[in-house]
C-alpha positions as CSV (number, residue, x, y, z in Angstrom):
1,R,-25.3,147.7,76.6
2,S,-24.2,144.5,78.2
3,S,-25.5,145.9,81.4
4,R,-28.9,146.2,80.2
5,L,-28.7,142.8,78.9
6,L,-27.7,141.4,82.1
7,G,-30.6,143.6,84.3
8,L,-27.5,145.5,85.9
9,P,-27.9,149.5,86.6
10,P,-25.7,151.2,83.8
11,G,-22.7,151.9,85.7
12,E,-22.3,148.7,87.8
13,V,-20.5,146.7,85.4
14,D,-18.0,149.2,84.9
15,T,-17.7,149.5,88.8
16,L,-17.0,145.3,88.9
17,L,-14.4,145.9,86.1
18,R,-12.6,148.5,87.6
19,L,-12.9,146.5,91.1
20,S,-11.6,143.3,89.1
21,A,-8.8,145.4,88.0
22,A,-7.8,147.2,91.3
23,K,-7.9,143.6,93.0
24,A,-5.4,142.1,89.8
25,T,-3.1,145.1,90.3
26,A,-2.6,146.2,93.3
27,G,-2.4,142.6,94.9
28,A,-3.5,144.2,98.1
29,K,-7.3,142.5,99.3
30,I,-9.9,144.9,99.0
31,D,-12.5,143.9,101.7
32,S,-14.8,146.7,102.1
33,P,-16.3,149.7,100.0
34,S,-14.7,152.0,101.9
35,S,-11.4,151.2,100.5
36,L,-12.6,152.1,97.0
37,P,-13.0,155.5,95.4
38,S,-15.9,157.3,96.2
39,S,-16.8,157.2,92.8
40,D,-17.4,153.4,93.4
41,R,-19.0,153.4,96.9
42,Y,-22.3,153.1,95.5
43,L,-21.9,149.9,94.7
44,P,-25.1,147.7,96.5
45,S,-23.5,145.4,99.2
46,H,-25.1,142.4,97.8
47,C,-23.2,142.8,94.5
48,W,-20.3,143.6,96.7
49,Q,-20.6,140.3,98.4
50,T,-20.9,138.5,95.2
51,L,-17.9,139.8,93.8
52,C,-15.6,139.0,96.9
53,L,-17.5,135.1,96.6
54,W,-17.0,135.0,93.0
55,S,-13.5,135.6,93.2
56,E,-12.9,133.1,96.2
57,A,-15.3,130.6,94.5
58,Q,-13.0,130.5,91.6
59,V,-9.5,130.6,93.0
60,R,-9.7,128.4,95.8
61,P,-10.8,125.4,94.3
62,W,-8.4,125.9,91.8
63,C,-5.8,126.5,94.1
64,E,-6.5,123.2,95.9
65,H,-7.3,120.9,93.1
66,L,-5.2,122.0,90.1
67,R,-2.3,119.5,91.0
68,P,-4.8,116.5,91.6
69,C,-6.5,117.5,88.8
70,L,-3.8,118.1,86.0
71,L,-2.4,114.8,87.1
72,A,-5.8,113.0,86.6
73,L,-6.0,114.2,83.2
74,A,-2.4,113.7,82.5
75,F,-2.7,110.0,83.6
76,A,-5.9,109.5,81.6
77,A,-4.4,111.1,78.7
78,F,-1.1,109.0,78.7
79,T,-2.5,105.7,79.5
80,S,-4.5,105.4,76.5
81,G,-2.0,107.3,74.6
82,S,0.9,105.0,75.4
83,G,-1.2,101.9,74.5
84,F,-1.7,103.2,71.2
85,Y,1.5,104.4,70.6
86,A,3.0,100.9,71.8
87,M,0.6,99.1,69.3
88,V,1.8,101.3,66.4
89,A,5.5,101.6,67.7
90,Y,5.8,98.0,67.6
91,S,3.8,97.3,64.6
92,E,6.8,95.8,62.8
93,D,7.1,93.0,65.8
94,I,3.6,92.5,66.2
95,L,3.5,92.0,62.4
96,K,6.7,89.3,62.5
97,L,4.9,87.7,65.3
98,I,1.8,87.4,63.5
99,G,3.6,85.4,60.6
100,L,4.1,87.9,57.7
101,K,7.6,87.5,56.3
102,H,7.9,91.2,55.0
103,P,5.9,93.5,57.5
104,L,7.8,96.5,56.1
105,Q,5.6,96.2,53.1
106,V,2.2,96.4,55.1
107,L,3.2,99.4,57.5
108,P,1.7,101.8,55.2
109,F,-1.5,100.3,55.0
110,L,-1.3,101.0,59.0
111,G,-1.2,104.7,58.2
112,W,-4.2,104.6,56.5
113,C,-6.1,102.4,58.4
114,K,-5.4,105.0,61.1
115,L,-6.5,107.8,58.8
116,A,-9.4,106.2,57.3
117,G,-10.6,105.2,61.2
118,A,-10.5,109.1,62.5
119,V,-11.5,111.0,59.2
120,A,-14.8,108.1,59.7
121,A,-15.1,109.2,62.9
122,M,-15.0,112.8,62.2
123,V,-17.6,112.5,59.2
124,L,-20.1,110.3,60.8
125,S,-20.1,111.7,64.7
126,D,-22.5,114.3,63.6
127,V,-24.9,112.7,61.5
128,P,-28.2,111.8,63.1
129,Q,-28.4,108.2,61.6
130,V,-24.9,107.3,62.8
131,G,-23.9,109.4,65.9
132,R,-21.1,109.2,68.5
133,R,-22.6,106.3,70.5
134,H,-23.0,103.7,67.3
135,L,-19.8,104.9,66.7
136,A,-18.2,103.9,69.9
137,T,-20.2,100.6,69.9
138,V,-19.1,99.9,66.1
139,G,-15.4,100.7,67.1
140,S,-15.2,98.7,70.6
141,V,-17.0,95.6,68.6
142,L,-14.6,95.7,65.8
143,C,-11.4,95.8,68.7
144,V,-12.8,92.8,70.3
145,L,-13.1,91.0,66.8
146,G,-10.0,92.3,65.6
147,N,-7.9,91.1,69.0
148,I,-10.1,87.7,68.8
149,G,-8.5,87.5,65.7
150,V,-4.9,88.3,66.1
151,A,-5.4,85.9,69.2
152,A,-7.0,82.6,67.1
153,R,-3.9,83.6,65.0
154,L,-1.4,83.6,67.7
155,V,-3.1,80.5,68.9
156,A,-3.8,78.3,66.1
157,P,-1.5,79.2,63.5
158,R,-2.3,76.7,60.8
159,L,-6.4,77.5,61.0
160,V,-5.3,81.6,60.7
161,P,-3.5,82.5,57.8
162,P,-0.7,85.3,58.4
163,T,-2.8,87.7,55.9
164,A,-6.1,87.2,57.9
165,G,-3.8,88.1,61.1
166,A,-2.8,91.0,59.4
167,V,-6.3,92.0,58.4
168,F,-7.5,91.5,61.9
169,F,-4.6,93.6,63.0
170,L,-5.2,96.7,60.8
171,T,-8.9,96.3,62.1
172,I,-7.9,97.0,65.3
173,I,-5.7,100.0,64.3
174,F,-8.8,101.5,62.2
175,A,-11.3,100.8,64.9
176,W,-9.4,102.4,67.6
177,N,-9.6,105.8,66.0
178,L,-13.4,105.1,65.2
C-alpha cells in the first residue's frame, strides 16, 4: 500500500527494506546488484544509486559533524541555563544586596513568578492575537525594565525602596520565562 502512495512498483519497497537490513546486519558493504540474492536483482539501477547515495548522505555528515554540532548545542543550552541558574541560586544574595532584611520570605514568590511566566508562555504562544513574537518582545522589554530597576536600586538606594527592587527582580524572573 505504501509503495503505491510513493509511486513505486509493488515489490520495490520490500527490496529496499531488505537491502537496508542486509547492509545493517552483515556489516559488509554491498556495492552492486550482483552481490544480492537473485530475487532482489531486478531493482532498477537508479534506485540502487539512490539507495547508496541516501545512506552516504545520511551517514557522512553525522560522522563528520556530530561532535561540533553537539558541542554547539551544549554550549548554547548551558550558557543560558547557567545564567538563569545563577540568578535563581544566588537569589537570596541578590535580594540581600537589593536591601531586603528577610529575603527568605520572598523566595517562594520567586518560584511562583517562574511558574507564572512559563504558564503564560505556554498559554499565550498559540493565541493568534498574541503569538510567540509578541511574547518574546514583551519578555525582552520586561527583562530590560527589571534590570534597569535593579540597577537603579543598587546605584541610588535612597531613591528606590527595597520592595521596589524586589519587585523589579521578580519581574526579571517572570519575563525570563515568558
